[in-house]
N, C-alpha and C positions, 0 to 999 in steps of 0.2 A: 248835271243831269241833262240827259238828251230827250227832248219832248218829241215822242213818236207822233203825236197829233199834229204837231207844228210841221213835222217833215211832210206828213200827208197833205196838209194845206198847201205847202209850197210845191209838192209834186204835181198838184193840180193846177199850178200857175205856169204860163208859158216861159217865164223867165227862170223860175226855180226848177222846173222839170229836168233840165239837163244837169244842173249842179247836183240835185238829189240823186240822179242815176250815177254821177261820178263818185258821190259820196258812198253809195253802196258798193261800187267797185273797189274804192279805197278800203272799206271794211274787209273785204276778202283778202287784199293784200295785207292789211294790219293783222288779220288772224293767223297769217303765215309767218310774218316777220316782225310784228309789233312796232312798226314805224308809225309814231304818234304824229309827228309834225304835219304830214300831208293831210291827215284826217282832221286835225285841229284847224288847219287852214280852211278847210271846206265848211266846217262847222261855223267858223267866223263869217265866211262869205254868205252862208245861209242866214245867219243872223242879220247881216246887213240887208239882205233882200226882205226879211221878215219885218225889219224896222221901217223900210220904205213902203211896204205894203200894209203896215200897221197891223200886223197879225202877231200871233205868239212866238216868241224867240225859240229857236231850235235848241240852243245850248245855253245852259246856266252853269258858270265855272265855280261850282261850290263843292265839288268833290275832286278826287283824282281822276283825270281824264281816262287813265287806263282802267280803273274800276268801272267808270261809267260806260266805256266801250264794251267791256266785257259783259256787263249786265244787259246792254242794249242788244248785243249780238245773241245772247242766250235767250232774251225775251222774243226777239224777232224769230229765232228758230222755233221756240215753243208755239208762237202764234201761227207760223206757216204749218206746223204739224196739225194744230187744231182745225185749221182751214181745209186741210186735205181730208179730214174725216168725214 
């Protein structure tokens, strides 16, 4: 599971902001060619920062990463459409 709230917490942090931005860029690349390894690497880096900051973890490896990414992308898209209304 990818924790959206944990990502927002790290996005508001000086150290995590750049990694979160790169993570979102990798999601675009993933949605085009489904390369999981770079995305997984960034999720683990974000988890490391979350542990250091003692905040919520970004990623819990309890499902298929491919399913988690697909669900996360769909949910982000849905939320962005709701915000535009």
